[in-house]
C-alpha positions in Angstrom: 66.0 106.7 113.9 69.4 107.0 112.2 70.0 109.1 109.2 69.6 108.1 105.6 73.2 106.9 105.3 73.2 104.6 108.3 71.4 101.4 109.1 68.9 101.9 112.0 69.4 99.7 114.9 65.8 100.0 115.9 62.5 100.4 114.0 59.7 101.2 116.4 59.8 98.7 119.2 61.9 96.2 117.2 65.7 95.9 117.3 67.2 94.9 114.0 70.0 92.2 114.2 71.0 91.5 110.6 69.8 91.4 107.0 68.3 88.0 106.0 66.8 88.7 102.6 65.6 91.2 100.0 62.5 91.2 97.8 60.4 93.3 95.6 58.7 95.1 98.5 61.8 95.8 100.6 64.7 94.4 102.7 64.0 91.8 105.4 65.8 91.9 108.7 65.9 89.5 111.6 64.7 91.5 114.6 63.7 91.1 118.2 60.4 92.4 119.7 60.1 93.9 123.2 59.7 90.4 124.6 62.9 89.1 123.0 61.2 87.0 120.4 62.6 86.7 116.9 60.6 88.3 114.1 61.1 89.2 110.5 61.0 93.0 109.9 60.5 94.0 106.2 61.5 97.6 105.6 59.8 98.9 102.4 61.8 100.2 99.5 61.7 104.0 98.9 59.6 103.7 95.7 56.9 101.8 97.7 57.1 104.1 100.7 56.7 107.2 98.4 53.6 105.9 96.7 50.6 107.1 98.8 48.2 104.9 97.0 50.4 101.9 97.5 50.5 102.7 101.2 46.7 102.9 101.4 46.3 99.6 99.7 49.0 98.0 101.8 47.2 99.3 105.0 44.0 97.6 103.9 45.7 94.4 102.9 47.6 94.2 106.2 44.5 94.7 108.2 42.9 91.9 106.3 45.8 89.6 106.5 46.1 90.0 110.3 43.0 87.7 110.4 44.9 84.8 108.8 45.9 82.4 111.5 47.5 79.1 110.4 50.6 77.1 111.4 51.5 77.1 107.7 51.3 80.9 107.2 53.8 83.4 108.4 51.1 85.7 109.6 51.5 89.5 109.9 52.2 90.5 113.5 52.5 94.2 113.1 52.9 97.0 110.6 53.7 100.7 110.5 52.9 102.1 107.1 52.5 105.8 107.9 56.0 106.5 109.2 58.8 107.9 107.1 60.4 104.5 106.9 57.4 102.0 106.8 57.9 98.4 107.8 55.9 95.2 108.2 56.5 92.6 110.9 55.9 88.9 110.3 56.6 85.6 112.0 60.3 84.6 111.6 60.8 81.2 110.1 64.3 79.7 110.3 65.0 77.5 107.3 65.4 77.4 103.6 62.9 78.3 100.9 61.5 75.5 98.7 63.5 77.0 95.8 66.8 76.8 97.7 66.0 73.3 99.0 65.2 71.8 95.6 68.1 73.6 93.8 70.6 72.4 96.4 69.2 68.9 97.3 67.2 68.0 94.2 63.4 67.1 93.9 61.6 66.2 97.1 60.8 62.5 97.9 57.2 61.4 97.5 56.4 61.6 101.2 57.7 65.2 101.4 55.8 66.1 98.3 52.6 65.0 99.9 53.6 66.9 103.1 54.3 70.0 101.0 50.9 69.7 99.2 48.9 69.2 102.3 50.6 72.0 104.2 50.3 74.5 101.3 46.6 73.6 100.8 45.9 74.1 104.5 47.6 77.5 104.3 45.5 78.4 101.2 42.3 77.4 103.0 43.2 79.8 105.9 44.1 82.6 103.5 41.0 82.2 101.4 38.8 82.1 104.5 40.1 85.6 105.3 39.1 86.8 101.8 42.7 87.3 100.8 44.1 86.3 97.4 47.8 85.5 97.7 48.6 86.1 94.0 52.3 85.2 94.4 52.6 81.5 95.3 56.1 80.4 94.1 59.0 78.3 95.4 60.8 81.3 96.8 57.8 82.3 98.9 57.5 78.9 100.6 59.8 78.2 103.5 60.6 74.6 104.6 60.7 74.6 108.4 61.3 71.1 109.9 59.9 69.5 106.8 56.6 71.5 106.8 55.8 74.4 104.4 55.3 77.9 105.6 53.8 80.4 103.2 55.3 83.9 103.4 54.8 87.3 101.7 51.1 86.7 101.0 48.9 89.5 99.8 51.8 92.0 99.5 54.2 91.1 96.8 51.6 91.4 94.0 51.5 95.2 94.7 55.0 95.7 93.5 56.3 95.5 89.9 59.2 93.1 90.7 59.2 90.8 87.7 62.6 89.2 87.1 62.8 88.5 83.4 66.5 87.7 83.1 66.4 84.3 84.8 65.3 81.3 82.7 62.0 79.7 83.9 62.2 81.4 87.3 60.8 84.9 87.9 60.0 87.1 90.8 56.5 88.2 90.2 56.3 85.4 88.6 55.3 84.5 85.1 56.5 81.0 85.5 54.0 80.4 88.3 51.1 82.8 87.4 47.6 81.7 86.4 46.4 82.3 82.8 43.8 84.9 83.9 46.5 87.1 85.5 48.5 87.1 82.3 45.4 87.9 80.3 44.6 90.7 82.7 41.3 89.2 83.5 39.4 89.1 86.7 41.6 87.6 89.5 39.8 85.2 91.8 40.9 82.8 94.5 41.3 80.2 91.7 44.5 81.9 90.6 46.1 80.8 93.9 45.0 77.2 93.2 46.9 77.3 89.9 50.0 78.8 91.4 50.0 76.4 94.3 49.9 73.4 92.0 52.7 74.9 89.9 54.8 75.2 93.1 54.1 71.6 94.1 55.1 70.5 90.6 58.5 72.3 91.1 59.0 70.6 94.4 58.3 67.1 92.9 60.3 67.5 89.7 62.8 70.4 90.3 61.6 72.0 87.1 59.1 74.8 86.3 55.8 73.4 85.2 55.5 75.3 82.0 59.1 74.9 80.8 61.9 77.4 80.4 62.7 80.0 77.8 61.8 83.5 77.1 59.0 85.4 78.9 56.7 85.0 75.8 57.2 81.3 75.5 56.5 80.6 79.2 53.4 82.8 79.2 52.1 81.2 76.0 52.5 77.7 77.5 50.5 78.9 80.6 47.7 80.4 78.6 47.5 77.3 76.4 47.6 75.0 79.4 50.8 73.2 78.2 52.1 72.0 81.5 54.7 69.3 81.5 52.5 67.0 83.6 54.2 63.9 82.4 57.4 64.9 84.2 55.5 64.5 87.6 55.1 61.2 89.3 52.1 59.2 88.0 50.2 59.3 91.3 50.4 63.1 91.3 49.3 63.9 87.7 45.5 63.8 88.2 45.8 66.2 91.1 47.9 68.5 89.1 45.7 68.4 86.0 42.6 69.6 87.9 44.5 72.4 89.7 46.3 73.6 86.5 43.1 73.8 84.4 43.1 76.9 82.1 39.5 77.7 83.0 39.4 79.1 86.5 35.9 77.7 87.0 37.2 74.2 86.3 39.7 74.3 89.1 38.8 72.9 92.6 38.5 75.3 95.5 41.1 75.4 98.2 39.0 73.1 100.5 38.5 70.6 97.7 42.2 70.8 96.7 43.1 70.1 100.4 40.8 67.1 100.5 42.4 65.8 97.3 45.9 66.3 98.7 45.0 64.2 101.8 44.0 61.4 99.4 47.4 61.4 97.6 49.2 58.1 97.9 52.4 57.2 96.0 51.5 53.5 96.1 48.4 53.8 94.1 47.7 55.1 90.6 44.0 56.0 91.1 42.7 57.6 94.3 39.6 59.2 95.8 39.3 62.7 97.2 35.9 62.1 99.0 34.3 59.2 100.9 32.8 56.4 98.8 29.2 57.6 99.3 29.7 61.0 97.7 28.7 61.8 94.2 29.8 64.6 91.9 28.1 66.7 89.3 30.6 66.4 86.5 31.7 63.6 84.3 35.1 61.9 84.1 37.9 63.9 82.6 40.3 62.0 80.4 43.9 61.5 81.3 46.1 62.0 78.3 48.8 59.5 79.4 46.9 56.5 80.4 44.0 56.3 78.0 41.1 56.7 80.4 37.7 57.1 78.5 35.5 60.1 79.1 32.1 59.4 80.6 29.4 62.0 80.1 27.7 62.4 83.4 24.6 63.8 81.8 23.9 60.8 79.6 20.6 59.2 80.7 21.6 55.7 79.5 25.3 54.7 79.8 26.8 53.0 76.7 27.8 49.3 76.9 31.3 48.7 78.3 34.1 48.3 75.9 37.8 47.9 76.4 40.2 50.7 75.3 43.4 49.9 73.4 45.6 49.8 76.5 43.2 47.9 78.8 41.4 50.7 80.7 37.6 50.1 80.7 34.7 52.5 81.1 32.4 51.3 83.8 28.7 52.1 83.7 27.0 53.1 87.0 23.5 54.3 87.1 23.0 57.3 89.3 26.7 57.9 89.8 29.3 59.2 87.3 32.9 59.5 88.2 35.5 62.2 88.0 39.3 61.5 88.1 39.3 61.6 91.8 35.8 60.7 93.1 35.1 57.1 94.1 34.0 54.5 91.6 31.8 51.6 92.6 32.7 48.4 90.7 30.4 45.5 90.0 31.4 42.1 91.5 33.6 40.2 89.1 32.6 36.9 87.6 34.3 33.9 89.0 36.1 31.8 86.4 38.2 28.7 86.5 41.9 29.1 86.9 44.0 27.5 84.2 47.6 26.6 84.5 49.9 29.5 83.6 51.9 27.2 81.3 48.9 26.3 79.1 48.7 28.7 76.2 45.4 30.3 75.5 44.5 31.8 72.1 41.2 33.2 71.0 39.1 31.5 68.4 38.5 33.2 65.1 35.0 34.1 66.0 35.7 35.4 69.4 34.7 39.0 70.1 36.2 41.6 72.3 33.4 41.1 74.8 34.2 37.5 75.3 35.3 36.6 78.8 33.3 39.4 80.5 30.3 39.0 82.7 26.8 39.6 81.4 26.6 42.7 83.6 29.6 44.3 81.9 32.0 43.9 84.8 35.8 44.0 84.2 38.1 41.1 84.9 39.1 40.6 88.5 42.3 42.0 90.0 45.0 39.4 89.8 48.1 39.9 92.0 51.4 39.7 90.2 54.8 39.1 91.7 56.3 41.7 89.4 54.5 43.8 86.8 55.9 43.5 83.3 57.3 46.7 81.7 55.0 49.1 79.9 54.5 48.4 76.2 52.7 51.0 74.0 49.4 49.9 72.5 49.4 48.5 68.9 48.5 51.0 66.3 45.4 49.1 65.3 43.3 46.5 67.1 42.6 43.2 65.4 39.4 41.3 65.6 39.9 38.1 67.6 42.3 39.5 70.2 41.6 38.2 73.7 40.9 40.9 76.3 44.1 42.4 77.7 45.5 41.1 81.0 44.0 42.5 84.2 45.6 45.3 86.0 48.5 44.6 88.3 48.4 44.4 92.0 49.8 47.9 92.5 47.0 49.4 90.4 44.2 49.7 93.0 41.9 52.3 94.3 42.8 54.2 97.5 40.6 52.9 100.4 39.8 49.7 98.5 42.2 46.8 99.0 42.9 44.5 96.1 40.2 41.7 95.8 41.5 38.1 96.4 42.4 36.3 93.2 39.4 34.6 91.7 38.6 33.0 88.4 40.9 31.8 85.7 44.1 33.7 85.1 45.0 34.3 81.5 48.6 33.8 80.5 50.5 36.8 79.5 53.7 36.7 77.4 56.1 39.5 78.1 56.9 41.6 75.0 60.2 41.3 73.2 63.1 43.3 74.5 63.2 45.5 71.4 59.8 47.0 72.5 60.9 47.8 76.0 61.2 51.5 76.8 64.7 52.1 78.1 64.8 53.4 81.7 66.5 56.7 82.2 67.1 57.7 85.8 65.8 61.1 86.7 68.5 63.8 86.5 69.0 66.3 89.3 68.2 69.8 88.2 71.2 71.9 87.4 71.4 75.1 89.4 71.8 78.1 87.1 74.8 80.2 88.0 72.7 83.1 88.9 70.6 81.0 91.3 73.6 79.6 93.2 74.1 81.2 96.6 77.0 83.7 96.6 80.1 82.7 98.5 80.3 85.4 101.1 82.4 85.2 104.3 84.8 87.6 106.1 87.9 85.4 105.7 89.4 86.1 109.1 92.3 83.7 108.5 93.4 85.5 105.3 93.1 88.9 107.1 95.2 87.6 110.0 97.9 86.3 107.6 97.9 89.7 105.9 98.5 91.5 109.2 101.2 89.0 110.1 103.0 89.7 106.8 102.7 93.5 107.4 104.0 93.2 111.0 106.9 91.0 109.9 107.9 93.4 107.2 107.7 96.3 109.7 110.3 94.4 111.9 112.6 94.2 108.9 112.0 97.7 107.4 110.6 99.7 110.4 110.5 103.2 109.0 109.2 102.5 105.4 106.6 99.9 106.4 105.4 101.9 109.4 104.8 104.9 107.1 103.0 102.7 104.6 100.8 101.1 107.3 99.8 104.6 108.5 98.8 105.7 105.0 97.0 102.4 104.4 95.0 102.7 107.6 94.0 106.2 106.5 92.9 105.0 103.1 91.0 102.0 104.5 89.1 104.3 106.9 88.1 106.6 104.0 86.9 103.6 101.9 84.9 102.2 104.8 83.2 105.5 105.5 82.2 105.7 101.9 81.4 102.1 100.9 80.4 100.8 104.3 77.7 103.5 104.6 76.7 102.8 101.1 76.2 99.1 101.8 74.3 99.9 105.0 72.0 102.3 103.1 71.4 99.7 100.4 70.6 97.0 103.0 67.9 99.2 104.4 66.5 101.0 101.3 67.8 98.9 98.4 69.8 100.1 95.4 69.3 103.5 94.1 70.5 105.4 91.0 71.8 108.2 93.3 74.3 106.0 95.1 77.4 106.9 93.0 76.6 110.6 93.4 76.1 110.3 97.2 79.5 108.5 97.4 81.2 111.2 95.4 79.8 114.0 97.4 80.6 112.2 100.7 84.3 111.7 99.8 85.6 115.0 101.4 83.7 114.4 104.6 84.9 110.8 104.7 88.5 112.0 104.3 88.1 114.5 107.2 86.6 111.9 109.5 89.3 109.4 108.6 92.0 111.9 109.2 90.7 112.8 112.6 90.4 109.2 113.6 93.9 108.5 112.4 95.3 111.4 114.5 93.8 109.7 117.6 94.7 106.1 116.9 98.3 106.7 115.6 99.6 108.1 118.9 97.9 105.3 120.7 99.7 102.8 118.5 103.0 104.7 119.0 102.6 104.4 122.8 101.9 100.7 122.4 105.2 100.4 120.4 107.1 102.3 123.0 105.9 100.0 125.7 107.0 97.0 123.7 110.4 98.6 123.2 110.8 99.4 126.9 109.8 95.9 127.9 112.3 94.3 125.5 115.2 96.6 126.4 114.8 96.8 130.2 113.1 93.5 130.9 114.3 91.3 128.1 117.8 92.8 128.0 117.5 93.2 124.2 119.7 95.5 122.2 118.3 98.9 121.2 118.0 98.4 117.4 116.3 95.0 117.4 113.9 96.2 120.1 113.1 99.3 118.1 112.3 97.1 115.1 109.9 95.0 117.1 108.4 98.2 118.5 107.7 99.2 114.9 105.9 95.9 114.3 103.9 96.6 117.5 103.0 100.1 116.1 101.8 98.6 112.8 99.7 95.9 114.6 98.3 98.6 117.0 96.9 100.5 114.0 94.5 97.6 113.3 93.9 95.7 116.6 93.8 98.5 119.2 90.6 100.5 119.9 89.9 102.6 116.8 91.0 100.0 114.3 87.6 98.6 113.6 87.1 100.6 110.4 90.3 99.4 108.8 89.5 95.8 109.8 86.0 96.0 108.3 87.4 97.5 105.1 89.9 94.6 104.8 87.2 92.1 105.4 84.9 93.7 102.8 87.7 93.7 100.3 88.5 90.1 100.8 84.8 89.2 100.5 84.6 90.9 97.2 87.8 89.4 95.8 87.5 85.8 97.0 84.4 84.4 95.3 84.6 80.6 95.9 85.9 78.1 98.5 88.6 77.1 96.0 89.9 80.7 95.7 89.8 81.0 99.5 91.9 77.9 99.9 94.5 79.0 97.3 94.6 82.5 98.8 95.1 81.1 102.3 97.9 78.8 101.2 99.7 81.6 99.3 99.4 84.1 102.2 100.5 81.4 104.7 103.6 80.8 102.6 104.4 84.5 102.4 103.8 84.9 106.2 106.2 82.0 106.9 109.0 83.5 104.9 108.4 86.9 106.3 108.7 85.6 109.9 111.9 83.8 108.9 113.2 87.0 107.5 112.6 88.7 110.9 114.6 86.1 112.7 117.5 86.0 110.3 117.8 89.5 108.8 119.0 92.6 110.7 116.5 95.5 110.5 117.2 98.5 108.3 116.0 101.9 109.5 116.7 103.7 106.1 116.1 106.5 105.3 116.6 107.4 109.0 119.6 106.7 111.2 119.6 103.7 113.5 118.2 104.4 117.0 121.6 103.7 118.6 123.2 106.4 116.4 120.4 108.9 117.3 120.7 108.1 121.0 124.5 108.5 120.9 124.2 111.9 119.2 121.7 113.1 121.7 123.9 111.8 124.6 126.9 113.7 123.2 124.9 116.9 122.8 123.6 116.6 126.4 127.1 116.0 127.7 128.7 118.9 125.8 126.0 121.3 126.8 126.2 120.2 130.5 130.0 120.6 130.6 130.0 124.0 128.9 127.1 125.3 131.0 126.5 127.8 128.3 122.8 127.0 127.9 119.8 127.1 130.1 117.5 124.2 130.6 115.1 125.4 127.9 118.0 125.9 125.4 119.2 122.4 126.2 115.8 120.9 125.6 115.3 122.9 122.4 118.7 121.8 121.2 117.9 118.1 121.9 114.6 118.4 120.0 116.3 120.2 117.2 118.9 117.5 116.8 116.2 114.8 116.9 114.1 116.5 114.3 117.2 116.9 112.0 118.1 113.3 112.4 114.5 112.3 111.4 114.5 114.6 108.4 112.0 117.1 109.8 114.5 119.9 110.6 112.4 122.4 108.7 109.8 122.2 111.4 112.2 123.7 114.1 111.1 127.3 113.7 112.7 128.4 117.0 116.2 128.3 115.8 
């Protein structure tokens, strides 16, 4: 395994490819097993790995979770919790989390909400069957893979104190999606997962946290008081949510019952069953706050006589069977009445009672289909004696599994309310993505890096000596920065952030400078040889003059510092710098346009401007001086071969300004 400052390429039998996420437990990498299959490898943070008790608990949890097998659960495949760098291997799920999907695309459609609820309930049934309590259901722990939910990080994340309190309404840990008993530090049972699952489904259906936003205390108070914003959810989903979000854990359905209820969800109905029609339940009907449903006490030996509620919902007596919100209700056959023309007004007599028009057995009026239901009107504040029974329910208000009965009896006319009483319709607004939730714009910007290199090469062709020296120093500095910050980024990707990172970077600066200097001593001669090859090709093959060819050779030298073997570190440093500076697509576009404009003018300068070799002499002058010295020495024959070579080198060093290095004079 690699050292502490470098990212390991392998962990056990798994080869790590890239980082794909980070959580409270550790950093998640995409890896390959020995058979070449993709897996998710989570490397634990140091503070988790150093806690022996946490390791023991994790070992027991992992052994338990290996028994969980479900297509909706990213089951644990392998784990190594006794090594120096412990890790956990789970099934890899390519896709986005529910949180990312909703924040980017808006709330899910009705069919996808049902698909989400059924899949999560199926996963919860499998988890609870293995005697595991997830304790961390939340939108960021549910992946959406081909439209189906996949639960991840179960049974692990609750061991880590990773609460994120700075983000409004969304936490890692997560108070916005915890059950009341967890906040009260009471006994945690499998019912806590039911509460968190319903909260997650609520977020998928509305795009908002179920218990509102605000400070930590406000959200937790709403959870403990059961103040969920159920009215924000679709009407067909509210009853399912109310049961699962009950404050009392014993009042919540089990995972199996919740799954059965989820399969009964139907957006086209407002009342639905969770069991077959022959089943009976032990509890009475719970009241819906929004629609005025009466509460029926299931323990009453004699049901009270039926009476209408202010908004038209009636309580139906049924001996031997009492109904809940979701269980089936058996209705008595309606009384057949004569149909009157819709145009004929009908008004109750002064002595009519609320019970008039109903059958002797107390049955409700029959279902009457309507072409279009009138808008909702709030009930009057006080009922007056002599009002006729309210109109029957509309055609879309029917019970799942029971088709609407055929129209029978006399239909009562119904005048629509005045426009002043209509509730204005406000279209649902898409949830705004908080700035801290938006995905960071991170890319290497290869086009911008290429334009920077083009500008530098073009300037080297105009000012060969100055720009070549600058490029050599810049390559050295970029190598030092990459050795420092590149290793720091790799270390953080494996172990997470640490308070000792700045100190390690400071202590590693001298060693990074030594490594960068040695690497530059190797790559600079390679780039110089590349430039000489370009110069020779232009002079002897292209018949170009010496000075322009030397200028282009300087440009080739500068390019070789970055593109030849050994230039990987400077390239990575430039890419890392551009990634940190350019934070948005708009900034990337502006930067690309600006660099493209500068590159265009730099290339035009190369074509139109003669190169300047200041502060050195032009190559033709240097070559002429060397040629004169060679000719004079050969004619005088006063020097030997070694003296001649030494003199030529001495003259070359003097012309370059490095005459102080000629110690043999």
